[in-house]
N, C-alpha and C positions, 0 to 999 in steps of 0.2 A: 383842276377839279370844281372849284368854284361857279364856273362859269355852265356845267353840268348841272350843278344843283341849281341853277338860277332857272335855267330852262325848265328841267325838271317841274320846278314849282309855277311858272308859266303854262307850260304847257296844261296843266290840272286846272287851273283860270280861264283858259279860252275854252277847253272844252266845257267845263261847266255854264259859261257863259255862250257856248254856241257862236264862237268869233272865228271866222275863216280868215287867214292872212293872206291865202294866196289868192282871195276875192279883193274887187275895190272895196271901199275904198283904200285899203290897205297896198295892193297891189294893181297897177296898172300896165297893161301889156309889158308884165314880168320885170316891173321896175315898183320900188317903193313909193309908197303916197305917203313921203317924208313927213307932213303936217300931220296927218291922221297918227300914225307909228309914235310921233314924238307925245301926243296927247294921250296915247295909251300908255307910253311908256312912263307917262308921270303918273297916271291914274294906278296902274300895278305897283309903280317904286311906293308910294304911300301905302298900298294894301298891304305888300311884302316886307316894308322896311327896309329894300337895297337902296342903292344911290340911282339915282335918274338915269347918268348914263351906263351903269353895269347891267341895266334891265333894256336900256335900250340898246346896248349892242346883243342882250343875249336874245332881247324879242328879233333882232333883225337874224341872227343865225336862224331862229325857228323859222322864220318866213321864208327864208332864202333854200332852205331844206323844204319847207312844205312846197315851193314852187320847183323846185329842182325835183322833188316827188311826183307832182302834178305831171310836169313834161316828161318825167321818163315812163310814166303811168300810158300817156297817148302816145310816148314812140313804142314802147310793146308792144301795143293794143294794133297798130297800124304796121309796125317790123319785126316784132319778136323779138327786138334789140333789149335785153334788160338791163338794169341798172343796179350795180353791186355796190354798195358802200364800204370804202377798204378801210380796216384800223390799223394804218401804218406803225412801225416802230418808231418810238418819241423821238430818236434821231432822225428821221427822214421828214418828220412834220413841218413843214417850213413854217404852216400858220396853224398855231394848234387850235384857234378860233373855227379854223375852216375844214369843212368835211372833205374827204377825197372819195372820189366816185370814179368808178369804170364801167363803163357800158361794153355789152359784150353779147353775142349769143349765147344760150345754153346748151347749144348742142355742139359744143366742142370742148375739147378734154382741156385738164386742170394745166395741164403743159403749157398750152397754148396760150391758158389766161396768164401764167407764170411768164412766160416770154415779155410779155405785152406790158405786164408790172416792170419788167427789166427797164423794157424801154421806155416807160415813160417815167418811171421815178428812180432806175440806175439800182435795182435791188435784185443781186443776182443769185445768191443761195438763199431760198425761202421755202416756206411751208405755209398753206392755206388752211385757216382752221374754221370751221362751222359751228357752231351749237358744240364746242369743245371735242369736236372728231376732226381729225386729219383727212382732207381732202387726196384722194387717193391720183397722182398725175396723171396715169396711165387712162383714169376715166373720164367720161364725159361730166359737165357741170349736173345737168338733168338726171344725169343716171344716179347722183350721190345726190338728190333731193336741193340742190341749190334752186333756188327760185328769185324770181325777179323783187328787189329791193331787199334784198337779204343783207345784212352784214355780215363782213368775213375778216378775218383775222388774219394779219400777214406777219409769219414769224422770220427773223432773220437767222437764218445758220451760221456756225463757224464759216471759216476761210478755211477751205481744203489746206492738207498739208500732203506734203509729196509722200507718201506710204503706199506700199501694196497691201490689201486688205483682202475679204474674202474673195473665193474663186471667179465669181462674178461680175466682180468690182475690181479685178485686178490692174485693171489700166485706168482708172478712176482715181480720183484724187479725195482725203477722207474729209467726210462730213459729218453733221450730224446723223441724218439717214443711214450711213455706215455704223455711228457710234451705236443706233437704237440696234440693226441686224446684229452687230458683233455681242451687245446686252443680251439677245434672244438666241441666238447661238449659244454663249456661253451656258445660260441659266436652262436651257434645253439640254446641254449634255449633262450639266449638275441633277436635273431632274429625273434623269433615266438611268441614274445610280441609285443602287435600293441599300448602299452600306455594307455590301459583302466582300468589301477589298480591306486592304489593309488600312488603318485608321491613321496611321504615320505618314502616310505619304499619299493616299487618295482623297482628296478633299470630297465632302457628302455632304447634302444639304436636309434638313428635317424641319416640318413646320412644327411651332412649338406653340404652347400657350401663355399668358401673359407671367409665368412665371419660370419658362423655359421648357416646362415639359414637355416632351414630343408627343404632337396629336395624332390621333388614327382617322386619316380622310380617305374617301374612295377613291383608287388609284386612276379613275378616269376622269379627278378635277385635280389630281396632284399635280400634273404638270402645269397644266392653266395657274392651279394658284403659284406655285414655284416661280413662273414666269411674271406674273402679275408682281408680286413681291420684289424679285428682281429688278424688275423695272422700275419700282418704286424707289428702293433703295439708291440705286443709279440716279434717278431726277434727286432725291434727297440730296446726295453728293453734290450736284451741281449747284442744288439751291444753295448750299452753304459757300460756295465758290461765287454766288450772285450770280450765276450763269443762267438767267430765267428761261432764258429763250429754249436754249438745250434742256434745261430741267422740265419744262411744261411738254416738250415732246415724249419725253420719256413717259412721264407721269399720264399722259394720253395714254399712252401704249398700255401701263399696267392698267388703266380704266377699260381697255378692249379686253383684256386678258381676266379682268374679274368681271367682265359680262357673261365671259363662257362659264362662271360657275354656279352652277343652281342648286349648291349647297346652302342647309342652314348654318355653315360654318362661319358663314358672311354676319350672323347673327350673333355670332358668340366670341370673335376677336375683334379687333377694334381696326384694322388694317384698314379696311375699306373707306371707314369715316376719316383716318385720319387723311387716306390719299385722296379724298374729297375736298377738305380742307388744304390740302399742300397745293391744289389745282388752283382753287380761288385765291391763294396766298401768291401764287406766282401771276395769275391777272393782275392784284391789285400793285404788283411789282413793276410789271409792262404796261400798267393805267391802261389797259384793255377794256375800256368802259362799254366796249360792245358787248361785252361778255356779261354784262351785268345782268338778266334774265337765267343765265347758264348757269352764272353763279349763286343766285338764291335758289336754285334747284338744288345744287351740289348742297350746300350749307344745311337745307331740309333733310338733305340725306343722310350728310353727316351728323346732325343732333338726333334723327331718327335713329340711325345704328348706336350712337353712343347708349339711350336709352335702352335699347334690346341688351346692349353688351353690361354697361354696367349696371343698371336697374334704374326706376325714376328719382331712385335716393342713393344710389350711388353703393347702395346696399348689398349689390351681387360682387361689384370689385371691391367692396371691404372686405367679402366672406374671402375672396381668392386672394390677395394680397395683404389685407391687415388693415391695410389705410388707404388714403384717395388723394393726398398729397401732389403725389408726383403727375397723375393725369390731370389736374387741376389747369395745367400751362394750356393743353388742348382746348380747355373752356374759355381759357383767356383769349385765345386765338379767334376760337368761333365765334363769342360775342364781341369780340374788336370787328371781325369782319362785318358782321352783320350789324353791328353800328352805321359801319363804313358805308353799306349798302342802303341802308334805309335815309343816310342823310343825302345820298346821291338819287332818290327814289323820292325826295322832296320831303321826308318826313321826318322834319329836325326833332320833335317831341320824343318821338319813340329813339331817333338815332341818340338823344340826351339821355335817356332812361338807361339804355342798354349801356353805355357809355360809362356811366355811374359804377355800374356792376362790374365792369370792366375793372374801373380804377380800382376800388376794394380789394377786388381778386389780386390786382398787379401788385400792390403793397403787401398783400397777404405773402404773395411768392417771391418778392425780393427777401434776398439773403443778406445778413452781415458779414461782411468781407474780414472780419477778423475772426467769424466761428469758419469760415472758408479755411481763413490760412492757418486756423488751431489744427482741423483736421488736416490739410495737407500736409504741415508738418509731422503730424502722426503716421504719415507713408501712406496715406489716401489719396487718389487721383481725383481731378479737380473735380470729374464728371461724379466721382463715389462722393465726393464732401456735397455736391449741388442736389444730388439726387437723394442724399439720405436727411440731409436737412428739411427739405421738402417734404419727404415722408413722413417725417416727426416734429413739421410745425416749429424749425428753428432749435429744438432744442439740442445742445449739443450732445451730452450723454446718450441720450435714446439714440441719437443719429450712429454714434460710435457703434452702439449693441447692432444698430440695423445692418450698416455695411458689414460688421463681422459675420452676422447670422446668413446675409447675404453671398460672401464669399463662402463660407461654408456649404450651405445648400448647392451653391454652382459646383464646389469640387464634389461634393457626393453626386451630382446630376453626374457631372462628368466621369465619376467613376463606374457608375451605372449603366453610363452607355459604351465604355470600355469594355466593361465585363459582358453587356447586351450583344455588343460586335463580335468580342472574342469567342462567344458560344456560337455564334452564327458563322462564325469563318470554320470552326470545328466542325459544325454540321454541314459544311459543305464539304469540307475535304472528306467527312465520312463517306458522303453518298459520290462523290468522284472516285474513292476508293475500290467502289461498289460498281464501277463501270459508268457511271452518268457523266455528262460533262457540268462543264463549272456552270456555265449557263444555265441549262436544264433545273440542276440542283437548285440554284439561286431562285428559279421561278416559282420553283414549287415551294421553298421555303417563304418565298412573298405571300404565295396564296392559301398559306397556314398559318402565318405569322410567326413563324420560325418552329413550329413543331413537327420535329422531326419524325414521329410515325406517321403522321398523316401525309407530309412531304415524300414520305417513300411510298404511300401507298397509291400516290398521284402518279409518282414516276413510273411505278409499278404498269399502272394503266394506261398512260400516254407516251411515254416512252422507250423506245427500243435500245437496252444499253449495249455497249460494246462488250463482243466477247473477248478480246485482249484485258482479262482483267487479273487481278491478283489470283496467280493460280501458276503452279512450273507442272512440269513432265513426270515427276515422281509422284508416288501414293500422297495420300494426304497426311496420313499419319507421319511421312519423313518431312512434311513442310517445316520449315524453321519459324514461320508467321503461323503455324496452324492456332497458337493461343491468341494472337493476336485476330485473328480473325473468326474465331469463338465468342470473342468477346464482343465483338463488332455485331454479330446476329444475336447474340442474348439481351446486347444494350436496346435491340430493336422490340424485346418481350417475348422471345422463342426459349422454349425451355431446352436446357444446355444437352441434353442427351438427342432428341431430333436433330438440332444443331451439327452434332458431330458425326450423325447418322448421314447426315443431308450433304455435311462435307467430302466425308469417304464417295458418296454414292457419285459428287463430282468432281472429286479429285481435286478435293481444295480451291474450286471456284467460288468466291462469294455470292457472285449475283446469283450464278445459276442454283446455288445452294437456296439462299432466298425464294427463288423461285418453285424450288422442288417442294420448300415447306409450304409454303402459299397455296399449291396447286397441290397438295395431300402425296407429295410424291411422284405426279407426273412432271416431266419436263414437257414445256411448251414445244412444240414441233419446229419451229422456225428456229429454236435456239440448239437442235440435236445438231451434233456432227460425227464424223465416223471417227473422231479422236479428239481429246480435248484440245486446246488449242495448249503451245508448247511454250509461249511467253506471255509476261505480262507487260500493259504499256499503262502506265498511269497518267493523265491528263496533267501537263503541268498547270501548277497554280501559283499564278504572279500577283505581285501586288500591284502592278500596274494596270492589271485587267479589270475591266467592267465587266460586271456579272451580266449587262443589257448589250453587251457590245458585239457578241457572237463569236467569242471564242480570241479575238484578238490579245495579244498578249501584251502591246504595245500601245499607246494611245498615241495618234496624229502629234505631232508637236506643236501645228497649230491649234488644236483643241487644247493642249496644255495652256497654251498662251491665251486663249481666250478665257479659259476657268479662270486662270492668274489673275486677268485683269477684273473680271465681273466681279472675284472675290477681293478685290483692293476696297471695293463700293460697300461691303457687308463689315457694317460697325461689329466691333468686337463685343459691345455690350449692346445684351438685348433690350436695353431700355432708352438707348441712345435719341429714339424720336422724341422723348421725353425731356431730354435735358436740352432745353432752350434757355439762353443766356438773358432774353428778353430785351435785347440791346433794340432790335426791329422792331417790336411790339413797343416800346416806350415811345419809339420816332412817330409812329402811328398813332397813337394817344394822343401825343401833344399836337400833331397834325391837327385831329378829329377837333382837340378842345380848342384849337385857333379860329375853325371854321366855324363852331358853334357861338365861341364866344362873339365872333363879327357878326353874326346873323342876331345874335338875343340883344348885342348892341345898337344894331340899326334896325332893330323891329320896336325900342324900347323909346 
């Protein structure tokens, strides 16, 4: 990293002084003019405060890159063979100071390029990333806007394990690409559920605000948002295991899904900003310095999004949550990454100023181990203790009250959701008893936000119910379920006398009776029959049926496995993303301090 820092400083000086290292006297016949380079290195070393040997090494790297680029430009003009700079995984870089290049035509597929990389470097299972986007193996380079001299990141994916997965990949081994597909499929299933099934047996996802309350969002965007957040959670789970290659694959998929959302929701919740931070954190861990420009843009997006979500002085966040202590860990990571990128960009003063802000925030967020132990001895989890203390600026008594209050709020929220889903299931069952399918009933209730009366009106206008409804061959008055049917129809707002008359006219058929009332006594022609149906057939309502599944009473076992697999990576605590131990941050702070101390010591 120090080498890149010196190179950045040198490039600035060379540009200011209009020195072209690829021309004489510094380069003659593609070889370094040693004496001229030594003199230049000595001059720049005294200006920058670095050792002559370090500057000489960095200058040679800059010169060789320039020569390589010039030769590549000529080759590209003459033969259309482009040069790509490859950012290989750290373990495959034989010489960390030497750049890795690949010459290739741009009208070939990415898959062919991956084959060349395998033959040249022995990397078999890889993904190629350009400007934060994963290149499609089946498309050509030029179709994906790959250009001459572009920097491409090479990500190594996990060694495949023998296991049959999705239908189209049954004969393939497991890899990160398949993991992404499984994650997408699992969250697609969850995104299509609407909460109409038994909450005890059927997992269901909702998008919630910063306190865990469900948010109303357009149905057209709900699926993309759930997929985006699902990929993000999977990526975060992999980051915790320090599997940064795999994590980045999932995080970039999440970024693609967020790109499909045009809702202002992205300005009211912090998910998108946190995702940008996580992507740049992976760049740092992978030492993907070729992604420097992309990293700057992502940090800018994150900062802008935080300002919109939290307010300029965090006033909006304080209004929602009552404090800002827990979210400060996000700003710690944001400022730390900004400091690192400033340093790599040769802006030491700016890096040092930002690092000072980082250290102040870090010391404020570090917790007293004794207080953590005391809270955990009271029965609170480590996560609750850490979040509680940060929310209350380290005050023990306030933290106890805060954690207790949050537990109570969460329990009340769960009770409200259970009651909400219970009422929804009852409404669906009522509509099913009136002759509509569970699928249609759930869809209508979705459209009306659970309003039973409006859902019934929609069903009357759009669906033709089954004529096999609650009815028997006898008279309406002798029907043992007569009172229940009357209650069903009066619940919808009809007068009891009108209901009784309609039931007599339709011989106890609830649905036809409702049609009679709404049509002022005249039966729709398509529902007339020589004699009323002689039996009733209620559509089964099972807890395993998804309201959007087209009436299937059982889920595919593979779907169940996929759902269970992706649910494993969803944290149980809604603020899990704020629960940072700061161990990694501490290491990066120490690393930054050593870089800056070395710089200032050499320049003094």
